[in-house]
C-alpha positions in Angstrom: 25.1 83.5 37.7 26.7 79.7 36.8 26.4 78.7 33.3 26.1 74.4 32.2 28.7 73.8 30.2 28.4 70.0 29.8 27.3 68.1 27.0 24.1 67.6 26.7 22.3 63.8 26.7 22.8 62.2 23.3 19.0 61.9 22.0 19.4 59.4 19.5 18.7 56.1 21.8 21.4 53.7 22.1 20.5 50.1 21.2 21.7 47.0 21.6 22.6 43.1 20.3 24.3 40.3 21.2 26.8 39.2 18.6 28.5 35.8 19.8 27.8 36.4 23.6 29.1 39.6 24.0 26.9 42.9 23.9 27.3 45.0 20.7 26.1 48.9 21.4 25.3 50.9 18.1 22.9 54.0 17.6 20.8 54.6 14.2 19.1 57.4 12.8 16.3 56.0 10.2 16.1 57.2 7.0 13.0 59.3 6.4 11.2 57.2 3.6 11.0 53.5 4.8 11.8 52.5 1.0 15.6 53.9 1.8 16.1 51.9 5.0 17.8 48.8 3.4 20.7 51.5 2.4 23.0 53.4 5.0 26.0 55.3 5.7 28.2 53.7 8.0 30.3 55.9 10.1 33.7 54.7 11.8 34.8 57.6 14.4 38.3 58.4 15.1 40.4 57.3 18.2 38.5 58.9 21.2 34.6 58.6 20.1 31.5 56.5 20.6 28.4 56.8 18.5 27.3 59.5 20.0 28.6 61.1 17.9 25.3 60.7 15.6 23.9 63.2 17.5 26.0 65.9 16.1 26.1 64.0 12.4 23.0 62.9 11.7 21.7 66.5 10.7 25.0 66.9 8.4 24.4 63.6 7.0 20.2 63.7 7.2 20.1 65.4 4.0 21.0 61.4 2.4 18.0 59.0 1.2 19.6 56.6 3.5 20.1 55.3 7.2 22.9 56.7 9.6 24.8 54.1 11.6 27.3 54.5 14.3 28.3 50.8 16.0 30.9 51.4 19.1 33.9 49.0 19.0 35.4 46.4 21.3 34.9 48.0 24.9 33.6 51.4 23.9 29.6 52.3 25.7 28.1 48.9 26.3 30.1 47.1 23.7 31.9 44.4 25.3 35.5 43.9 25.1 37.4 41.3 23.2 39.6 39.0 24.5 42.8 36.9 22.8 44.2 34.6 25.6 47.6 34.6 23.5 48.2 38.7 24.5 48.3 39.1 28.2 48.5 42.9 29.4 49.5 42.7 33.2 48.3 39.1 33.4 45.0 39.6 32.2 44.1 38.6 28.6 43.3 41.5 26.0 42.9 41.9 22.4 45.6 43.1 20.4 45.1 45.7 17.5 44.3 43.5 14.7 41.5 41.1 16.8 40.0 43.7 18.0 39.3 45.9 14.1 38.4 41.9 13.3 36.2 41.8 15.4 34.5 45.2 15.2 34.1 44.4 11.9 32.1 41.5 12.6 29.7 43.4 15.3 28.9 46.0 12.1 28.3 43.5 9.7 25.6 41.8 12.5 24.2 44.9 13.2 23.4 45.4 9.3 21.9 42.6 8.9 19.8 42.7 12.2 18.7 46.1 10.5 18.1 44.5 6.9 20.5 47.0 5.5 21.7 45.5 2.2 23.8 48.8 0.7 26.5 51.2 2.1 28.7 53.6 2.4 31.2 53.4 4.5 32.7 56.6 6.1 36.2 56.4 8.1 37.8 59.3 9.9 41.0 59.4 11.0 41.3 56.1 13.4 38.3 54.7 11.9 39.6 54.2 8.4 41.3 50.8 9.4 37.8 49.7 10.4 36.2 50.6 7.8 38.5 49.0 6.0 38.3 45.7 7.4 34.7 45.9 7.1 35.1 46.4 3.3 37.4 43.5 3.4 34.9 41.2 5.0 31.9 42.1 2.6 34.3 42.0 -0.4 35.4 38.6 0.5 33.1 36.6 2.0 30.3 35.9 -0.6 27.9 34.3 2.2 27.3 38.4 3.3 24.9 40.1 0.8 25.6 43.5 0.9 26.5 45.7 -1.4 29.4 48.7 -1.0 28.3 51.4 -2.4 31.3 53.3 -1.9 34.3 54.5 0.7 35.9 57.3 1.9 38.2 57.9 4.7 39.0 61.6 5.9 42.2 62.4 7.4 43.2 58.2 7.4 45.4 57.7 9.8 48.4 55.1 8.1 50.9 53.1 11.0 54.0 50.9 9.2 52.2 48.7 12.1 49.7 47.9 9.4 51.4 47.6 6.2 48.5 45.9 4.4 46.3 48.5 6.1 45.0 50.2 2.6 44.4 46.8 1.0 40.5 46.1 0.3 
């Protein structure tokens, strides 16, 4: 009898938000108590991932009194790709790495605002760390962002000489 080894479909529904005429996909597991929904763990997944990872993480992270959020990066799942007309590949405009990291940060902050989340704990895994650091930078240095960073954890962070300032918040 054949067995089906395919991955199950995600159980946490994909949500979308339009940010600067681009579609941004995200998944969120709401806190059990509505009073705790103003706080969230924001998970920044490794290189080859998407917000679907919340299906596997939600049981481990669900014990905390907060929501759990994961926003898809530009070009992943339904999130529209970013373009930078100054950078071209095969004659087409593409986003460079710095532009992609900065753009994703703006996407994450827009989703946090949409969900009325005012306190965050940032969790960056492997190549998710530059994205977590950029969100921390943007929140810390923009007085117009009313979001408090409760903490940040970087698990097996990737360090590249191409991002000389990637550790500086």
